[in-house]
N, C-alpha and C positions, 0 to 999 in steps of 0.2 A: 514731345520734349522730355516727358517723364521717362519714356522708354529708353531714350538716348542716354539720359542721366543714369538710369539704373544699369544699362549695359556698360557704361563707362566705369561705374563702380565695380561691377563684376570683373571686367577686364583688368582693372587696376589691382584688385585683390588677387586675381589669378597670376598676374605678372609678379606681384610681390612675393606670393608663395613660391613661384618658380625660381625667383632670384635667391630666396632663402634656401631652397633645396640645392640650388647650384653652388651656393656659397658654403653650405654646411655638409653637402653630400648626404642630406637626409638625416643627419645626426645633430642633436643639440650640443653645442660646445660651451662649457662654462669657463670663462677666463676674465679676470683672475678669480680663482677659487681660494677664499680665505678659510683655512682649516681651524678647528677648535683650538689648536695649540699656537695659532698665529703664524704658522708657515703658510706660504702662498704658492699656488701652482698656476703657471701661465700656459695657455694652450693656443695653438694656431694651426688650422688646417691648410697645408701647403704641400700637396703630394709631389709636385714637380720641383720643389726647392732643393738646392744642394746644401745650403747652410742657413740656419735660422738662429738669430741671437735676440736677446732682450737687453735693453739698456734702460737704466732708470736710477733715481736717487735712493732706491732701497739697496743698491749695490755699493761696495766700497768706492770712495771717491779719491781722486788725486789732483793736486793743483796743476792746472794746465794754462800755459801762456796763450792768450787770445789777443786780437787787435785792441780789445778794450781793457786789458789788464789780466792778472792771474786769477782764475776762477777754479773752484772745486768742480770738476767734471765727473759724471758718473762712469763707472766701468761697464763691462758687458759680461753676459753669461750665455753659453750655448744651450739651445734646446735640443732634445733627442727625438727622433722620429719613431713613431710606433707603426704597426702593420697597416693602420687605416690612413696613413698619410697625415696624421695629427702630430705635431711637434709639441713637446712638453718640457717644462723646467720647473722644479720645485726648490724653493729656497732651502738651503741646508740647515738653517736655524730659524727659530721664530723671529718675526720682525717686531721691533718696538712700536708702540702706539704712535702713529703719525699719519699725515697725508702724504702719499707717495705718487710720483709721476713716472711713466714709462712709455716706451715704444718698442716695436719690433724692427729688426733688420733682417730682410730676406734677400740673400745673395747680394748684400751690400746696399739694398734699397730700403730706406726707412719707410715703414707703414704703421698706421695705428691699428689697435686691436679691434677687429670687427665685432667681437663679442661684448665689448664694453662701450656703452654710450656716454660714459662720464669722461668729458674732455675739457681741457683748459688751454688757452693760448697764452704763451709767454714770449713776448716780442713777436717773432715771426714763426715760432714753432708751436704746433698743436700736439699735445700729448694726452694720453689716457691717464686717469688718476684713480686711486682707491684709498680707502681709509682703514687702518688697523684700529679697532676699538681700544678704549682705555683712556689714559691721560698722556698726551693732550688730544688724541683723536676724537674723543667724544665731544670736546669743545668745538671742533671743526665740523661736526655732523649736525644734520637737521634732527632735532629732538622734539618730543611732544610737549612743547612749551609755547607761551604766547610769542607771536612773531611780529617783528617790525616790517616796514615796507621799504623797498628799494625803488627809487624812481630815477629816470634819466631826464634831466631838464636842459633847456637851452636858456642862456642868459646873455644879456647885452653887455659887451665889454667896450665902452668908448675908448679906453686906452689902447686896445688892440684892434679897434675899428672893425669889429665883426661880432656875430653871435657865436657862442661857444657852448659845448656840451659838458655837463657836469653830472656826477652821480651822487645821490643823497639818500642816506639811510635815516629813517625816522623810527623811533622806538615803538614797541607795542602800545596800542591805545592812543597814539597821537591823533588819529583821524576822529576819534570819538570824544576826546576831552578838550578842555580849553586852557590847559596849562602852558606855561612857557618853559623852555628847556635850555640847558647849556649846550654849547655847540663845539664840536671837535673837528678841526680841519686836518685831513689826513692825506699826505702827499706821496706820490709814487716815485720810482727811480727812473733812470734815463731810458730804460727799455720798456717803460710802461706808458699808460694813459689813464683816462678816467675809469677804465674797466679793471685795472690791475688789482687794486685792493679788494674789490668786491668779489673777484673771481679767484685769483691766486692767494689773496690774503684771507679769504673766508670771513670777511668783516661782519656780514650779517649774521652768520651762524655763531661766531664768537660772541658778538654783542647780545644776541637773543639769549644765549646760554648763560653768559655772565650776569645779565639783568635778572633772569629767572632764578639764578642761584643767590641773588642779593649781593653779588660781589662788585657790581658796577652800577652807577646811577644811570637811569634812562637819559639818553642824550641824543642829539642829532649829530650825524657824522657826514661831513661834506668832503667829497673826493673829486677835486678838479683835475683837468688835464694840465700838467706842468710844462708841456712843450708849447710855448707861446707862438711857435710857427705853425701849429696845427690847431684846427678848430675842434677836432674830435678824434676818436679812435679810428683805425683803418676801417673803411667801408661805412662809416657813420656820418660823413660830411660830404659836401659837394666837391671837395678837393680830394680826389683819390690819391693814395700813395701807399707804397709798400712799407710795412712796419719795420723799423730799424732802431738801433740804439741812438736816440736823439734825432732821428731823421725827420724830415718834413718837406712839404712841397713849396715852401716860400721862406723868405727871410723873416725873422721875428721883428715885429714892429716895436715891441717893448719887452722888458724882462718880466719874469714871474713876480718878482718883488714889486716892481712898479705898477703892475696890473692887478695886484691882489686886492686892492681897494674895491675894484669892480665886483669881486666875488663877495666880499663882506657886505657891500650894499645890497646885492641881490638876495643873499640869504636873510639879512635882517629886514628886508622889505617884504619877503614872501613866506617866511616861516616864523612860527612863534618861538623866538629864541630870546634868552636873557642877553642884554646888550651891555654887559659890563665885563671888565677884565677878569674878575673872579670866575666867570662862567664861559671863558673862551680858552681853548687849547689848540695848539698846532704841533704836528709831528710828521715825520716822513722818513723814508728809507733812502739811502744812497743819495742820489741827486735831490730827492725830496727832503732828505735830512739837511742837506746844505741849504735848500730853499727855506726850511723851517727855521734854521739858525738866522738866515739873512732876513726873512720876513719879520721874525720876532724882534730883531734888532732895528729894522727899519720902522716898525710900528712898536716902539719900545714901551708903551703904556697900554697895550692892547691885550696881551696874553699873560695869564698867570701860570700856564702850564706849557712847557716846550719839550718836545721829544726829538732827539737826533739819533737815528738808527743807522749804524754802519756808514757813517760819514763824518769827516772832520768838521767840528763846529766852526772852525776858522778855515774856510775853504779857499786854498790858493791853487787847486789842481788845474784850473783852467787858465792860469796866468801863462803868458808867452815866454817870460824869462824871470830871473831872480829879482830884478829891479821891480817889475810889475807885481810880483808876488809880495815883495816887501811893502810896496805902496798899498796894496789891497789889504794886507794884514794890519797895517797901521790905521787905515780908515775904519776897518771893521772893529778893531779894538776900541776905538773912540765911541762907536755905537754901543758896544758892550758896556762901556763905562756908564752910558746913559741908562741902559737897560738895568744895570746893577743898581744904580741910584734909585730908579723908579720901583725896584723890587719885584719879586715874583715868588710863587709858592713852590714850583718844581721845575728844574732844568735837568732833564734825564737823558744821559748819553749811554748808548749800548752798542757793543761791537763784538764780533766773534774773534777769537784769538788767532785764527788762521786767515782772516779777511785780508785782502790785498791793501785795504785802507787802514789796517790796524795801526801801523806806525804813525800815520798822519793823524789819527785820532789821539794817540798818546802825546804827540808833539803839540797838538792844539790844546789839550788839557793842561799841559805844562805852562803854556802862555796864560791860560785862564787862572791857574794857581798863582802865577806871578802878580796878577792884578787883583787877586782876592775874590774872583768871581766864583760863587758857590754853585756846585752841580752835584748830581748823583751819578755814579758810573756803574754800569752793569756789564760785566764781561761774560760772554758765553763761549762755548766751544764752537768749532767749525767756522765757516767763512761767509761769503757774500751770497747767501741763499735764503729762499723764502721760508725754509724751516725756521730759521732764526727770526725773521720778521714777523711771522705769525705769533711766535712766543713773545716777542717784544710787545706787540699789540695787546696780547692777552694779559701781560703784566702791567703795561702802562695805563690802560683804560681804567682798571680798578682804583688807581691812585688819583684820578681826576675829580675835581669839583668837591673836594672834601671841606 
């Protein structure tokens, strides 16, 4: 048996070595290569290709109409082939510090960079990523600081009549001490799931670094799946489905707002959290921003901190007609009046000035002004993109639990 096992290991190593040689042609390829001046070179060995391009958010973007609205979509750049069949492209100027994503297009076929193992899924697309150091890139990077833990848990949801998957960040030292911590509920957008904020949002890296710098208090961050028709991310539940913008394998039994009490109960029964309004926060992006506004209004004496990122706080986007929208707005404004009466410490709204929801955000804030509802507004550049949402998280978290 030992001989067979050893032989299998040798054959596997030989096959791996052969595959690498076949892939690289015996040459090591570095891609992407970040130069000292922060220009970046991308490389791909494709000797039989006719045209190779790279596309990613490091390139200039342009607003593009999609079935889900107008989004800032990245441009493309052509690679040039050298004598060894390796295609190359170097950015003409240094890149600003940031986390960037990219993929290659080879004769019209999208492929990932085989030289880069760093990849992230966004809805149904898997892209390579890299980080340019500096600010804010260093905040999104793993540094030599104390690290928190990220766990995937399953909780019972009687409201939704099933077990559901949730991602939870606990701060450095949680496992060793006996303290209680404030808790921050962080919600994803319509294309996301319980993996979105931890992967695309770099939540663990941001919080580890903010806490180490003394800029944010140690806190527990709870990242649920906001699609109540789904139990978990694609491939993580017994009901398989293809990832889509709000897609799912069944009809939702109840809304995120109506089922949120199950999440509160699970967290407060299984984690050492402070169970008062002053030590609870809720925030989210896009759909999750709408959920945050709705949840904080439906549980009006539960959260002292509310964050609405790239979403209208008074959301009528899903209404079927103007009459339904007017009715929804009237009902929601009544809930906001109760929330206003109960009081809170921070209601933080943020949006990019080219976001397709920008005007809806402005219109919602006008209604809040009319009723004397106090909020803080943070306007950034650009649109409905993770670049903004990582910034919003890094600015919102330090304001919590003061």
